[in-house]
C-alpha positions as a Markdown table, in Angstrom:
| # | Residue | x | y | z |
|---|---|---|---|---|
| 1 | Met | 124.9 | 57.8 | 74.1 |
| 2 | Asn | 128.7 | 58.0 | 73.6 |
| 3 | Arg | 130.8 | 55.1 | 72.4 |
| 4 | Leu | 131.9 | 54.0 | 75.9 |
| 5 | Ala | 128.4 | 54.1 | 77.2 |
| 6 | Thr | 127.2 | 52.2 | 74.2 |
| 7 | Glu | 129.8 | 49.5 | 74.7 |
| 8 | Lys | 128.8 | 49.1 | 78.3 |
| 9 | Phe | 125.1 | 48.8 | 77.4 |
| 10 | Thr | 125.9 | 46.3 | 74.7 |
| 11 | Ser | 128.0 | 44.2 | 77.1 |
| 12 | Leu | 125.2 | 44.3 | 79.8 |
| 13 | Val | 122.6 | 43.1 | 77.3 |
| 14 | Leu | 124.7 | 40.3 | 75.9 |
| 15 | Asp | 125.9 | 39.1 | 79.3 |
| 16 | Arg | 122.4 | 37.7 | 80.1 |
| 17 | Glu | 120.7 | 37.5 | 76.7 |
| 18 | Gly | 120.0 | 33.8 | 76.5 |
| 19 | Glu | 119.3 | 32.8 | 80.1 |
| 20 | Gly | 116.1 | 30.8 | 80.3 |
| 21 | Lys | 115.2 | 31.4 | 76.7 |
| 22 | Arg | 114.5 | 29.2 | 73.7 |
| 23 | Ala | 116.0 | 29.8 | 70.3 |
| 24 | Leu | 114.7 | 28.2 | 67.1 |
| 25 | Ile | 117.0 | 27.9 | 64.1 |
| 26 | Thr | 115.5 | 26.7 | 60.8 |
| 27 | Gly | 118.0 | 24.9 | 58.6 |
| 28 | Leu | 120.0 | 23.7 | 61.6 |
| 29 | Arg | 122.1 | 21.2 | 59.7 |
| 30 | Gly | 123.0 | 23.7 | 57.0 |
| 31 | Phe | 126.4 | 25.4 | 56.8 |
| 32 | Thr | 125.5 | 28.5 | 58.8 |
| 33 | Gly | 123.1 | 26.6 | 61.2 |
| 34 | His | 125.9 | 24.7 | 62.9 |
| 35 | Tyr | 127.8 | 27.9 | 63.8 |
| 36 | Met | 124.6 | 29.7 | 64.8 |
| 37 | Ala | 123.8 | 27.0 | 67.2 |
| 38 | Gln | 127.2 | 27.2 | 68.8 |
| 39 | Glu | 126.8 | 31.0 | 69.2 |
| 40 | Leu | 123.4 | 30.8 | 70.8 |
| 41 | Thr | 124.3 | 27.9 | 73.0 |
| 42 | Ser | 127.3 | 29.8 | 74.3 |
| 43 | Ala | 125.0 | 32.8 | 75.1 |
| 44 | Gly | 122.8 | 30.6 | 77.3 |
| 45 | Tyr | 119.9 | 29.8 | 74.9 |
| 46 | Arg | 118.4 | 26.4 | 74.7 |
| 47 | Val | 118.6 | 25.8 | 70.9 |
| 48 | Phe | 116.0 | 24.0 | 68.9 |
| 49 | Gly | 116.2 | 23.4 | 65.2 |
| 50 | Thr | 114.5 | 22.2 | 62.1 |
| 51 | Val | 116.0 | 19.9 | 59.5 |
| 52 | Leu | 114.7 | 18.5 | 56.2 |
| 53 | Pro | 113.2 | 15.0 | 56.0 |
| 54 | Gly | 115.9 | 12.4 | 55.8 |
| 55 | Glu | 118.5 | 14.5 | 57.7 |
| 56 | Pro | 119.7 | 13.3 | 61.2 |
| 57 | Thr | 117.6 | 14.4 | 64.1 |
| 58 | Gly | 118.2 | 14.4 | 67.9 |
| 59 | Pro | 117.0 | 16.1 | 71.0 |
| 60 | Asp | 115.3 | 19.4 | 70.3 |
| 61 | Val | 115.6 | 18.8 | 66.5 |
| 62 | Phe | 112.5 | 18.6 | 64.4 |
| 63 | Thr | 112.0 | 17.2 | 60.9 |
| 64 | Val | 110.2 | 19.9 | 59.0 |
| 65 | Asp | 109.6 | 20.8 | 55.4 |
| 66 | Leu | 108.9 | 24.5 | 55.5 |
| 67 | Cys | 106.6 | 24.2 | 52.6 |
| 68 | Asp | 104.4 | 22.0 | 54.7 |
| 69 | Arg | 102.3 | 24.5 | 56.6 |
| 70 | Asp | 100.9 | 22.1 | 59.2 |
| 71 | Ala | 104.4 | 20.8 | 60.0 |
| 72 | Val | 105.7 | 24.3 | 60.6 |
| 73 | Leu | 102.7 | 25.1 | 62.8 |
| 74 | Arg | 103.4 | 21.9 | 64.9 |
| 75 | Ala | 107.1 | 22.7 | 65.3 |
| 76 | Val | 106.5 | 26.3 | 66.4 |
| 77 | Glu | 103.8 | 25.1 | 68.8 |
| 78 | Gln | 106.2 | 22.7 | 70.4 |
| 79 | Val | 109.1 | 25.0 | 70.7 |
| 80 | Gln | 107.4 | 28.4 | 71.6 |
| 81 | Pro | 110.6 | 30.2 | 70.8 |
| 82 | Asp | 111.8 | 33.5 | 72.3 |
| 83 | Val | 114.1 | 34.2 | 69.3 |
| 84 | Val | 114.1 | 32.8 | 65.8 |
| 85 | Val | 116.9 | 32.7 | 63.2 |
| 86 | His | 115.5 | 31.7 | 59.8 |
| 87 | Leu | 118.3 | 30.2 | 57.8 |
| 88 | Ala | 116.5 | 27.4 | 55.9 |
| 89 | Gly | 116.2 | 28.0 | 52.2 |
| 90 | Ile | 117.9 | 27.5 | 48.8 |
| 91 | Ala | 121.3 | 29.1 | 49.3 |
| 92 | Phe | 123.2 | 28.3 | 46.0 |
| 93 | Val | 122.7 | 31.1 | 43.5 |
| 94 | Ala | 123.2 | 28.7 | 40.5 |
| 95 | His | 120.5 | 26.2 | 41.8 |
| 96 | Ser | 118.8 | 24.8 | 38.6 |
| 97 | Asn | 115.3 | 24.5 | 40.0 |
| 98 | Ala | 113.8 | 28.0 | 39.9 |
| 99 | Glu | 110.4 | 26.8 | 41.1 |
| 100 | Leu | 111.9 | 25.3 | 44.2 |
| 101 | Ile | 113.9 | 28.5 | 44.9 |
| 102 | Tyr | 110.7 | 30.5 | 45.0 |
| 103 | Arg | 108.6 | 28.0 | 46.8 |
| 104 | Val | 111.2 | 27.4 | 49.6 |
| 105 | Asn | 112.4 | 31.0 | 50.0 |
| 106 | Ile | 109.0 | 32.7 | 49.9 |
| 107 | Val | 106.3 | 30.3 | 50.7 |
| 108 | Gly | 108.4 | 28.5 | 53.3 |
| 109 | Thr | 109.2 | 31.8 | 55.0 |
| 110 | Arg | 105.5 | 32.8 | 54.9 |
| 111 | Asn | 104.5 | 29.6 | 56.6 |
| 112 | Leu | 107.0 | 30.2 | 59.4 |
| 113 | Leu | 105.9 | 33.8 | 59.9 |
| 114 | Glu | 102.3 | 32.8 | 60.0 |
| 115 | Ala | 103.0 | 30.1 | 62.6 |
| 116 | Leu | 105.0 | 32.5 | 64.8 |
| 117 | Ala | 102.4 | 35.3 | 64.6 |
| 118 | Gly | 99.8 | 32.8 | 65.8 |
| 119 | Ala | 101.9 | 31.2 | 68.6 |
| 120 | Arg | 100.9 | 31.4 | 72.2 |
| 121 | His | 104.3 | 32.8 | 73.1 |
| 122 | Gln | 105.4 | 35.7 | 70.9 |
| 123 | Pro | 109.2 | 35.9 | 70.1 |
| 124 | Ser | 111.2 | 39.0 | 70.9 |
| 125 | Ser | 113.2 | 38.8 | 67.7 |
| 126 | Val | 112.8 | 37.1 | 64.3 |
| 127 | Leu | 115.9 | 37.3 | 62.1 |
| 128 | Leu | 115.4 | 36.5 | 58.4 |
| 129 | Ala | 118.5 | 35.7 | 56.4 |
| 130 | Ser | 118.1 | 37.5 | 53.1 |
| 131 | Ser | 121.1 | 38.1 | 50.8 |
| 132 | Ala | 123.2 | 40.9 | 49.3 |
| 133 | Asn | 122.2 | 39.4 | 46.0 |
| 134 | Ile | 119.1 | 41.6 | 46.2 |
| 135 | Tyr | 121.3 | 44.5 | 45.2 |
| 136 | Gly | 122.4 | 42.9 | 41.9 |
| 137 | His | 125.6 | 43.9 | 40.2 |
| 138 | Val | 125.7 | 47.6 | 41.3 |
| 139 | Asp | 128.7 | 49.4 | 39.9 |
| 140 | Val | 129.4 | 51.6 | 43.0 |
| 141 | Pro | 132.4 | 51.7 | 45.3 |
| 142 | Val | 130.5 | 50.5 | 48.4 |
| 143 | Ile | 127.0 | 49.1 | 48.7 |
| 144 | Asp | 124.9 | 50.3 | 51.7 |
| 145 | Glu | 121.4 | 49.6 | 52.7 |
| 146 | Ser | 120.0 | 52.7 | 50.8 |
| 147 | Met | 120.8 | 51.2 | 47.4 |
| 148 | Thr | 117.8 | 50.4 | 45.3 |
| 149 | Pro | 117.6 | 46.6 | 44.9 |
| 150 | Ala | 118.1 | 45.3 | 41.4 |
| 151 | Pro | 118.5 | 41.5 | 41.5 |
| 152 | Phe | 119.6 | 39.8 | 38.4 |
| 153 | Asn | 118.9 | 36.1 | 39.1 |
| 154 | Asp | 116.1 | 34.0 | 40.5 |
| 155 | Tyr | 117.9 | 33.6 | 43.9 |
| 156 | Gly | 118.1 | 37.4 | 44.4 |
| 157 | Val | 114.6 | 37.9 | 43.2 |
| 158 | Ser | 113.3 | 35.3 | 45.6 |
| 159 | Lys | 115.1 | 36.9 | 48.6 |
| 160 | Leu | 113.8 | 40.4 | 47.7 |
| 161 | Ala | 110.3 | 39.0 | 47.4 |
| 162 | Met | 110.8 | 37.3 | 50.8 |
| 163 | Glu | 111.7 | 40.7 | 52.3 |
| 164 | His | 108.6 | 42.3 | 50.8 |
| 165 | Met | 106.4 | 39.5 | 51.9 |
| 166 | Ala | 107.8 | 39.7 | 55.4 |
| 167 | Gln | 106.6 | 43.3 | 55.6 |
| 168 | Leu | 103.0 | 42.0 | 55.7 |
| 169 | Trp | 103.9 | 40.6 | 59.2 |
| 170 | Ser | 105.7 | 43.6 | 60.5 |
| 171 | Asp | 102.8 | 44.7 | 62.7 |
| 172 | Lys | 102.7 | 41.3 | 64.3 |
| 173 | Leu | 106.3 | 40.2 | 64.6 |
| 174 | Pro | 109.6 | 41.9 | 65.5 |
| 175 | Ile | 111.3 | 41.1 | 62.2 |
| 176 | Ile | 115.0 | 41.9 | 61.4 |
| 177 | Ile | 116.5 | 41.4 | 57.9 |
| 178 | Ala | 120.1 | 40.3 | 57.5 |
| 179 | Arg | 121.7 | 40.8 | 54.1 |
| 180 | Pro | 124.9 | 38.8 | 54.2 |
| 181 | Phe | 127.5 | 39.3 | 51.5 |
| 182 | Asn | 129.8 | 36.3 | 50.7 |
| 183 | Tyr | 131.1 | 34.3 | 53.6 |
| 184 | Thr | 132.8 | 31.0 | 54.0 |
| 185 | Gly | 134.3 | 28.5 | 56.4 |
| 186 | Val | 134.7 | 24.9 | 57.3 |
| 187 | Gly | 131.7 | 22.9 | 56.1 |
| 188 | Gln | 130.6 | 25.0 | 53.2 |
| 189 | Asp | 129.8 | 23.0 | 50.1 |
| 190 | Ala | 132.4 | 22.8 | 47.4 |
| 191 | Asn | 129.9 | 24.3 | 44.9 |
| 192 | Phe | 130.9 | 27.6 | 46.4 |
| 193 | Leu | 134.0 | 29.4 | 45.1 |
| 194 | Leu | 136.4 | 29.5 | 48.1 |
| 195 | Pro | 135.7 | 25.9 | 49.2 |
| 196 | Lys | 136.3 | 24.8 | 45.6 |
| 197 | Ile | 139.7 | 26.6 | 45.6 |
| 198 | Val | 140.7 | 25.3 | 49.0 |
| 199 | Ser | 139.6 | 21.7 | 48.2 |
| 200 | His | 141.8 | 21.7 | 45.1 |
| 201 | Phe | 144.8 | 22.8 | 47.1 |
| 202 | Arg | 144.1 | 20.3 | 49.9 |
| 203 | Ser | 144.0 | 17.5 | 47.4 |
| 204 | Gly | 147.2 | 18.6 | 45.8 |
| 205 | Ala | 145.5 | 19.3 | 42.4 |
| 206 | Arg | 147.9 | 20.9 | 39.9 |
| 207 | Asp | 145.2 | 22.8 | 38.0 |
| 208 | Ile | 141.7 | 24.3 | 38.5 |
| 209 | Glu | 139.0 | 25.8 | 36.3 |
| 210 | Leu | 137.6 | 29.2 | 37.3 |
| 211 | Gly | 135.8 | 32.1 | 35.8 |
| 212 | Asn | 136.7 | 35.7 | 35.7 |
| 213 | Leu | 140.0 | 36.2 | 37.6 |
| 214 | Asn | 139.7 | 40.0 | 37.5 |
| 215 | Ile | 137.0 | 40.3 | 40.2 |
| 216 | Ala | 137.1 | 41.3 | 43.9 |
| 217 | Arg | 134.4 | 40.4 | 46.4 |
| 218 | Asp | 133.5 | 41.0 | 50.0 |
| 219 | Phe | 134.2 | 37.8 | 52.1 |
| 220 | Ser | 133.6 | 37.2 | 55.8 |
| 221 | Asp | 134.2 | 34.3 | 58.1 |
| 222 | Val | 131.0 | 32.3 | 58.9 |
| 223 | Arg | 131.9 | 32.5 | 62.7 |
| 224 | Val | 131.8 | 36.3 | 62.5 |
| 225 | Val | 128.5 | 36.2 | 60.6 |
| 226 | Ala | 127.0 | 34.0 | 63.3 |
| 227 | Lys | 128.2 | 36.4 | 66.0 |
| 228 | Ala | 126.6 | 39.3 | 64.2 |
| 229 | Tyr | 123.3 | 37.5 | 63.9 |
| 230 | Arg | 123.3 | 36.8 | 67.6 |
| 231 | Arg | 124.0 | 40.4 | 68.5 |
| 232 | Leu | 121.2 | 41.5 | 66.1 |
| 233 | Leu | 118.7 | 39.3 | 67.9 |
| 234 | Ala | 119.6 | 40.9 | 71.2 |
| 235 | Leu | 120.2 | 44.5 | 70.2 |
| 236 | Ser | 118.4 | 45.5 | 66.9 |
| 237 | Pro | 115.0 | 47.3 | 66.9 |
| 238 | Pro | 112.5 | 45.5 | 64.7 |
| 239 | Gly | 111.8 | 46.5 | 61.1 |
| 240 | Gln | 115.5 | 47.1 | 60.1 |
| 241 | Ala | 117.7 | 45.6 | 57.4 |
| 242 | Tyr | 121.5 | 45.2 | 57.7 |
| 243 | Asn | 124.3 | 44.4 | 55.5 |
| 244 | Val | 126.5 | 41.7 | 57.1 |
| 245 | Cys | 129.9 | 42.0 | 55.5 |
| 246 | Ser | 133.6 | 42.7 | 56.1 |
| 247 | Gly | 133.6 | 46.0 | 54.3 |
| 248 | Arg | 136.7 | 44.9 | 52.3 |
| 249 | Ala | 137.1 | 43.5 | 48.8 |
| 250 | Tyr | 139.4 | 40.5 | 48.2 |
| 251 | Ser | 140.6 | 39.9 | 44.7 |
| 252 | Leu | 140.3 | 36.4 | 43.2 |
| 253 | Arg | 143.9 | 36.6 | 42.1 |
| 254 | Gly | 145.0 | 37.6 | 45.6 |
| 255 | Ile | 143.0 | 34.7 | 47.1 |
| 256 | Leu | 144.8 | 32.2 | 44.8 |
| 257 | Asp | 148.2 | 33.8 | 45.8 |
| 258 | Thr | 147.2 | 33.4 | 49.5 |
| 259 | Met | 146.3 | 29.8 | 49.1 |
| 260 | Ala | 149.5 | 29.1 | 47.2 |
| 261 | Gly | 151.4 | 30.5 | 50.2 |
| 262 | Ile | 149.4 | 28.3 | 52.6 |
| 263 | Ala | 149.7 | 25.1 | 50.5 |
| 264 | Gly | 153.3 | 25.7 | 49.4 |
| 265 | Tyr | 152.7 | 25.5 | 45.7 |
| 266 | Asp | 151.2 | 27.4 | 42.8 |
| 267 | Ile | 148.2 | 26.0 | 41.0 |
| 268 | Asp | 147.6 | 26.2 | 37.2 |
| 269 | Val | 144.5 | 28.3 | 36.6 |
| 270 | Arg | 142.4 | 27.8 | 33.5 |
| 271 | Val | 139.6 | 30.2 | 32.7 |
| 272 | Asn | 136.5 | 28.4 | 31.6 |
| 273 | Pro | 134.3 | 30.7 | 29.5 |
| 274 | Ala | 131.3 | 28.9 | 30.8 |
| 275 | Phe | 132.0 | 30.3 | 34.3 |
| 276 | Val | 132.4 | 33.9 | 33.1 |
| 277 | Arg | 129.3 | 36.1 | 33.4 |
| 278 | Ala | 129.1 | 39.1 | 31.0 |
| 279 | Ser | 127.3 | 41.1 | 33.7 |
| 280 | Asp | 130.2 | 40.7 | 36.3 |
| 281 | Val | 131.4 | 44.0 | 37.7 |
| 282 | Pro | 135.0 | 44.2 | 38.9 |
| 283 | Thr | 134.4 | 44.9 | 42.6 |
| 284 | Leu | 131.5 | 44.3 | 44.9 |
| 285 | Val | 132.0 | 45.4 | 48.5 |
| 286 | Gly | 129.5 | 46.2 | 51.3 |
| 287 | Ser | 129.2 | 48.8 | 54.0 |
| 288 | Asn | 128.8 | 47.5 | 57.5 |
| 289 | Arg | 128.5 | 50.9 | 59.2 |
| 290 | Lys | 124.8 | 50.5 | 60.0 |
| 291 | Leu | 125.4 | 47.0 | 61.4 |
| 292 | Ala | 128.3 | 48.3 | 63.6 |
| 293 | Ser | 126.2 | 51.2 | 64.8 |
| 294 | Val | 123.7 | 48.8 | 66.4 |
| 295 | Ile | 125.7 | 45.8 | 67.5 |
| 296 | Gly | 129.1 | 47.4 | 68.0 |
| 297 | Glu | 132.4 | 46.5 | 66.3 |
| 298 | Ile | 133.0 | 42.8 | 65.7 |
| 299 | Glu | 136.6 | 42.1 | 65.0 |
| 300 | Ala | 136.9 | 40.7 | 61.5 |
| 301 | Thr | 138.8 | 37.5 | 60.9 |
| 302 | Pro | 141.5 | 38.0 | 58.2 |
| 303 | Leu | 140.5 | 36.0 | 55.2 |
| 304 | Glu | 144.0 | 34.4 | 55.2 |
| 305 | Asp | 143.2 | 33.0 | 58.7 |
| 306 | Thr | 139.8 | 31.6 | 57.4 |
| 307 | Leu | 141.4 | 30.0 | 54.4 |
| 308 | Arg | 144.1 | 28.4 | 56.6 |
| 309 | Trp | 141.4 | 27.1 | 58.9 |
| 310 | Met | 139.6 | 25.6 | 56.0 |
| 311 | Tyr | 142.8 | 24.1 | 54.5 |
| 312 | Gln | 143.8 | 22.5 | 57.8 |
| 313 | Ala | 140.4 | 21.2 | 58.8 |
């Protein structure tokens, strides 16, 4: 199929993808969940979601601790989803509770897959959000899906273990693995690097403590990531894993310069040795060629536009 024919086919599938269908998003109140819900709603899906106990609920929103097997079974039984986006999990790499990381990211995911496999109505797509952290600090120009995983922290190990565990359900469920690189946007917690930088400029802070300034990382806009996930649900064959990334490395020094231009002043940067990892490699960037070959090209949002959006929010 040539490029024009592929684009026409993609457009035809996406034009009617969500009509009369139900989508379940775990981690609905999380950073990505909000944007994922907007994407799926705009595509015609009726969106249901799970939130943690104590979080606000509403119509089509269920309080579910994914580590509670019975609660997960009840939610799936009520929703009977056509597509599933599994976002719930520990997302902060430096999270201090390793036991919770493994329990939520592995056992919680297993509970969900077990419930979906036993549901009366079988979903057509189940997207699991893994992470580019599974690759570790690979010193290569561009990381593609053929790289051998070598995670270096509990978060990365938990996500790789989740991927392996999910293979046990590959004959029962149409599972798709997404491996997002760094992404950001309005609503991301200030524990993460770019929101931390933006929040300092927004508040007019004159100085900031950071780690290694001589690094470059692949950053995407959360809205672009949500769009890619939606297209994967509609277009990807099961059993595949995809890098979700911009394919471009942005240097930390360049990001600080960009923010200085947006905010109209320079901030004094102090390097805190506690934030510097000896294992840091200078540049980490992903390849999105496999992703684009399936879902088509998605126009990337320039990082400067994303940073400006965050600053002005």
